C-alpha positions in Angstrom: -0.9 13.8 -8.8 2.8 13.7 -8.1 4.5 10.3 -8.4 5.0 8.5 -5.1 8.7 8.4 -4.0 10.5 5.6 -2.2 12.2 8.1 0.1 8.8 9.2 1.4 7.8 5.6 2.3 7.0 5.0 6.0 8.2 1.4 5.8 11.3 -0.4 4.4 10.0 -3.9 4.3 6.8 -5.3 2.7 4.0 -5.9 5.3 3.0 -9.0 3.4 6.3 -10.7 2.6 8.9 -9.0 4.8 11.0 -8.3 1.7 12.4 -4.9 0.9 10.0 -2.4 -0.7 10.3 -1.5 -4.4 9.9 1.9 -5.9 7.3 0.7 -8.4 5.1 -0.8 -5.6 4.0 2.2 -3.5 0.6 3.3 -2.6 -0.9 6.2 -0.6 -2.7 5.2 2.6 -4.2 7.7 5.1 -1.9 10.4 3.6 1.3 8.3 4.0 3.3 6.5 1.3 3.4 2.7 2.1 5.6 0.4 0.2 5.4 -3.2 -0.9 8.0 -5.6 -2.5 6.0 -5.9 -5.7 2.9 -4.7 -7.4 1.0 -7.9 -6.5 1.4 -7.3 -2.8 0.5 -3.6 -3.3 -2.6 -4.6 -5.2 -3.6 -7.2 -2.6 -3.4 -4.4 0.0 -5.5 -2.1 -2.1 -8.2 -4.8 -2.5 -8.2 -5.5 1.2 -8.3 -1.8 2.1 -11.3 -1.3 -0.2 -13.1 -4.3 1.3 -12.6 -3.0 4.9 -13.5 0.6 3.9 -16.8 -0.8 2.5 -17.6 -2.7 5.6 -16.9 0.3 7.8 -19.1 2.5 5.6 -21.9 -0.1 5.9 -21.7 -1.0 2.2 -20.8 -4.6 2.4 
């Protein structure tokens, strides 16, 4: 998989903190690159997304 790039990010501020996104804190969501201010916020999003996906799939 190619590395995610800051220039492909759909947002410029972290959805959790409101701080600017960082190049080392990107993730792919629904085919789009989404950025966060740090890896902690990114990982928090990934955990939340996994939990919601499980509920939607009926695997909670």
